[in-house]
PAZAPA-4460 file (N, C-alpha, C; in steps of 0.05 Angstrom, whole numbers, plus 32768, in hexadecimal, padded with zeros to 4 digits):
% residues 105
    n_x    n_y    n_z   ca_x   ca_y   ca_z    c_x    c_y    c_z   seq   type   mol
   858E   88F4   7ADF   858F   88DB   7AEA   8576   88C7   7AE2     1      S     A
   857B   88B1   7AE5   855D   88A1   7ADA   854F   8895   7AF9     2      V     A
   8535   889B   7AFB   8526   889F   7B14   8523   8871   7B18     3      L     A
   8526   886D   7B2F   851C   884E   7B26   8500   884C   7B21     4      P     A
   84F8   882B   7B13   84DD   8833   7B0A   84C7   8834   7B16     5      Q     A
   84CB   882A   7B37   84AD   8836   7B55   84B1   8856   7B4A     6      G     A
   84CC   8865   7B4B   84C0   887F   7B54   84B0   888E   7B3F     7      Y     A
   84C1   8881   7B1F   84AA   888B   7B02   848E   8888   7B02     8      L     A
   8484   886B   7B15   8469   8865   7B08   8454   8876   7B1F     9      K     A
   846C   887C   7B35   845A   8891   7B4B   8459   88AB   7B3E    10      R     A
   846F   88AE   7B2B   846F   88D2   7B26   8460   88D6   7B12    11      L     A
   844F   88B6   7AFD   8442   88BE   7AED   8427   88B9   7AFB    12      E     A
   8426   88AA   7B16   8409   88B5   7B1D   8405   88CB   7B2F    13      L     A
   8412   88E2   7B34   8418   88F7   7B48   840E   890D   7B2D    14      A     A
   841D   88F8   7B16   841A   890E   7AF2   83F7   890F   7AF2    15      K     A
   83F2   88FD   7AEB   83D2   88EF   7AED   83BF   88FD   7B07    16      A     A
   83CA   8900   7B12   83B8   8906   7B2D   83B1   8924   7B2E    17      I     A
   83C6   892C   7B28   83C1   894D   7B30   83B0   895B   7B1B    18      A     A
   83AE   8951   7B01   8398   8957   7AF3   837E   895C   7AF9    19      L     A
   837A   8947   7B19   8369   8943   7B28   8350   893E   7B14    20      Q     A
   8359   8922   7B07   8337   8917   7AEF   8321   8902   7AFD    21      P     A
   8311   890A   7AFC   82F9   88F9   7B03   8305   88DA   7B00    22      D     A
   8314   88D9   7AE2   8316   88B8   7AE7   8332   88BA   7ADE    23      L     A
   8339   889D   7AE3   8355   8898   7AE0   835C   887A   7ACB    24      L     A
   836E   8876   7ABD   8376   8862   7AB3   838E   8862   7AAD    25      I     A
   8395   884A   7ABE   83AD   8838   7AD3   83B5   8829   7ABE    26      L     A
   83C5   8832   7AA3   83D6   880F   7A98   83EA   87FF   7AA2    27      D     A
   83E6   87F3   7AB6   83FF   87E3   7ABA   8410   87F7   7ACF    28      E     A
   83FC   8806   7ADA   840B   8801   7AF5   8426   8801   7B09    29      L     A
   8416   87DA   7B07   8426   87D5   7B1F   8444   87C1   7B0E    30      F     A
   8440   87CB   7AF9   8453   87B4   7AE0   8474   87B2   7AEC    31      S     A
   8481   87AD   7AE8   849B   87B1   7AEE   84A2   87AE   7B0F    32      G     A
   848B   87BB   7B24   8492   87C3   7B37   848B   87A9   7B5A    33      L     A
   84A4   87AE   7B6A   84AB   879A   7B7F   8486   879A   7B8C    34      S     A
   8487   877F   7BA5   8478   8782   7BAA   8471   879C   7BC3    35      L     A
   8485   87A8   7BCC   848D   87B9   7BD6   847E   87DB   7BD1    36      A     A
   8487   87DE   7BA9   8489   87F0   7B9F   8467   87F8   7B94    37      E     A
   8464   87DC   7B95   8437   87DE   7B92   842E   87E0   7BA9    38      V     A
   843D   87D6   7BC9   842F   87E2   7BDB   842D   87FB   7BDD    39      A     A
   8446   880E   7BD3   8441   8829   7BDB   841E   883C   7BC8    40      S     A
   8423   882B   7BB7   8416   883C   7BA4   83FB   882F   7BB4    41      I     A
   83EE   8811   7BBB   83DB   8813   7BBC   83BE   8825   7BD3    42      V     A
   83D7   882C   7BDA   83C8   884E   7BFB   83B9   8861   7BDF    43      P     A
   83CB   8866   7BCA   83C5   8880   7BBF   83AA   8875   7BAF    44      I     A
   83AF   885B   7BA6   8397   8853   7B98   837A   8852   7BA9    45      I     A
   8382   8849   7BC1   836B   8845   7BCF   835E   885E   7BD6    46      E     A
   8371   887C   7BD6   836B   8890   7BE6   8359   88A2   7BD3    47      K     A
   8361   889F   7BB6   8358   88A7   7B9E   8332   8898   7B9B    48      L     A
   832B   887F   7B9A   8319   8878   7B9C   8300   887E   7BB1    49      R     A
   8311   8888   7BC8   8303   8882   7BE3   82F5   88B0   7BDA    50      M     A
   830B   88BC   7BC6   82FE   88D4   7BBE   82EA   88D8   7BA7    51      E     A
   82E4   88B5   7BA0   82C3   88AC   7B8F   82DB   88B2   7B72    52      G     A
   82F7   88B8   7B6F   82FB   88B6   7B53   82FE   888E   7B41    53      K     A
   82F9   8896   7B29   82EF   8880   7B1E   830B   8876   7B1A    54      T     A
   8318   8862   7B1D   8336   8855   7B12   832C   8839   7B06    55      I     A
   833A   883A   7AEB   833C   8827   7ADD   834F   881E   7AD7    56      I     A
   8362   8805   7AE2   837D   87F8   7AE0   8376   87E1   7AD7    57      M     A
   8388   87E8   7AB4   838C   87CA   7AA6   83AF   87B9   7AB5    58      I     A
   83A1   87A7   7AB5   83B8   8796   7ACF   83C3   8782   7ACC    59      E     A
   83D7   8776   7ACB   83DE   875C   7AC8   83D7   8751   7AE2    60      H     A
   83E5   8761   7AF4   83EA   8754   7B13   83D4   874E   7B27    61      R     A
   83BE   8739   7B1B   83A6   8738   7B27   83A6   873C   7B49    62      L     A
   83BF   8726   7B51   83B6   8725   7B75   83B8   8740   7B7A    63      K     A
   83CA   8750   7B7B   83C6   8770   7B79   83B5   8784   7B6E    64      E     A
   83A7   8778   7B64   838E   8792   7B55   8375   8787   7B66    65      L     A
   8374   8766   7B61   835A   8762   7B77   8355   8767   7B93    66      F     A
   8373   8774   7B9F   8374   8772   7BB6   8366   8793   7BB1    67      R     A
   8366   87A6   7BAC   835B   87C5   7BAA   8342   87C2   7B92    68      I     A
   8333   87BC   7B81   8326   87B4   7B6E   830A   87B4   7B7F    69      A     A
   82F6   87C4   7B6E   82DC   87BE   7B6C   82D1   87AC   7B64    70      D     A
   82D1   87AE   7B47   82D0   879D   7B31   82E5   879E   7B29    71      R     A
   82E1   8782   7B1D   82FF   877E   7B0D   82F2   8767   7AF8    72      V     A
   82F5   876C   7AD4   82EC   8763   7ABE   830C   875D   7AB0    73      M     A
   830B   8742   7AB3   8318   8730   7AA4   831E   872B   7A8A    74      V     A
   8328   872A   7A7D   832F   8723   7A5C   833A   871C   7A5D    75      L     A
   833F   8709   7A48   8359   86F1   7A42   8354   86FA   7A1E    76      N     A
   8367   8700   7A08   8367   86FF   79E6   834E   8713   79F0    77      F     A
   8350   8724   79F4   8336   8738   79EC   8312   8732   79F3    78      G     A
   8316   8718   79FB   82FC   870F   7A04   82ED   8710   7A2B    79      E     A
   82E6   871E   7A2A   82DD   871B   7A54   82DA   870A   7A51    80      K     A
   82E3   86FB   7A63   82DA   86E7   7A6F   82DA   86E5   7A94    81      I     A
   82D5   86FF   7A9B   82D6   86F9   7AB8   82B6   871E   7ABD    82      A     A
   82B4   871C   7AD2   82B1   873B   7AD4   829C   873A   7AE8    83      D     A
   82A8   874D   7B00   828D   8748   7B21   829E   8753   7B32    84      G     A
   82A8   874A   7B4F   82AF   8750   7B66   82CD   8743   7B66    85      K     A
   82D8   8748   7B6C   82F7   874A   7B6B   82F5   8729   7B77    86      A     A
   82E4   8728   7B8D   82EE   870D   7B99   82DB   86F2   7B8F    87      S     A
   82C1   86FB   7B7C   82B8   86E8   7B6A   82C9   86E9   7B51    88      E     A
   82D6   8701   7B3E   82E8   86F0   7B31   82FD   86E0   7B36    89      V     A
   8313   86E5   7B4B   831F   86D7   7B56   8323   86C3   7B54    90      M     A
   8303   86BA   7B5F   8302   8694   7B63   82F5   868B   7B43    91      E     A
   82F4   869A   7B34   82EA   8693   7B1B   82F9   8678   7B0F    92      S     A
   82FA   8661   7B00   8309   8653   7AF3   8312   8659   7ADF    93      E     A
   82FB   8667   7ACE   8309   866B   7ABA   8327   867F   7ABB    94      E     A
   831B   8695   7AC7   833B   86AF   7AD0   834D   8699   7ADD    95      V     A
   8343   8688   7AF4   8365   8679   7AFE   8375   866B   7ADC    96      K     A
   8363   8660   7AD3   836A   8653   7AAD   837E   8660   7AA9    97      K     A
   836E   867C   7AA1   837E   8688   7A84   838F   869C   7A98    98      A     A
   838C   86A5   7AB0   83AA   86B4   7AB7   83BD   86A9   7ACE    99      Y     A
   83AD   868F   7AD6   83C8   8685   7AE3   83D0   866D   7AE2   100      L     A
   83BC   865A   7AC7   83CE   8645   7ABE   83B9   8620   7ACF   101      G     A
   83A9   8637   7AE1   83A2   861C   7AE7   838A   860E   7ADC   102      T     A
   8382   85F3   7ADA   8368   85E7   7AD3   8356   85E8   7AED   103      E     A
   8340   85E9   7ADB   8325   85E0   7AF5   8326   85D3   7B09   104      A     A
   831C   85D1   7B24   8319   85C0   7B2E   832D   85B1   7B42   105      G     A
***
């Protein structure tokens, strides 16, 4: 039988954690997940951070990412347009324009 997307993502994360790495690179972990499924994964990420693990996330779901990231680097077509604390990057007009489609001001 086939596992639902949320279970598959948690299984993939568990397999990566089982290897006890110091660095995790998570590519689109939240992609295709419901808000409830993301909410079930966030505490796992937070626990890993508290344990001192370095986590690099490639993610398009910025709202969810900003809630858990210490530092965010935003690329737009391969060009870095913002880099810093999540709260600062979230307020960047260039980020808003690139990812949310809003004009500055």
